[in-house]
C-alpha positions, 0 to 999 in steps of 0.5 A: 500500500502506498503512503496516500492510501494508508492515510486515506484508509486511517482517515476513513476510521476516524469518527468525527462527533460533536457535542450532544444537543443541550436544550438549555442553549439555542443553536444559533449562539453557542457561546454560553454553551462553550463556556459551560463545557470549558468550565465543566472541564476544568472542574472535572480535572480538579475533582479527579486530580487531573485525570484527563481520561476522566474528563475527555468528553468534556474537553472534546465538547468544548474543543468542538464548540469554542474558537481556539483563540477563546480557549487559549486566551482563557488558558493564559488567564488561568495560568496568570491567575486572572480568569474571570470565570469560576476557578475549581476549588474556590467555590 
C-alpha cells in the first residue's frame, strides 16, 4: 500500500463527533454552551486530580464548540491567575 492509501484508510476510520444537543442553549449562539463546557472540564479535572481520561468528553465538547482563540486566552488567564470565570476549588 502506498503512503497516501494508508493515510486515506486511516482517515476513513476516524469518527468525527460534536457535542450532544443541549436544550438549555439555542442552536444559533453557542457561546454560553462553549463557556459552560470549558468550565465543567476544568472542574472535572480538579475533582479527578488532573486525570484527563475522566474528563475527556468534556474537553472534546468544549474543543468542538469554542473558538481556539477563546480557549487559548482563557488558558493564559488561568495560568496568570486572572481568569474571570469560576475557578475550581474556590466555590
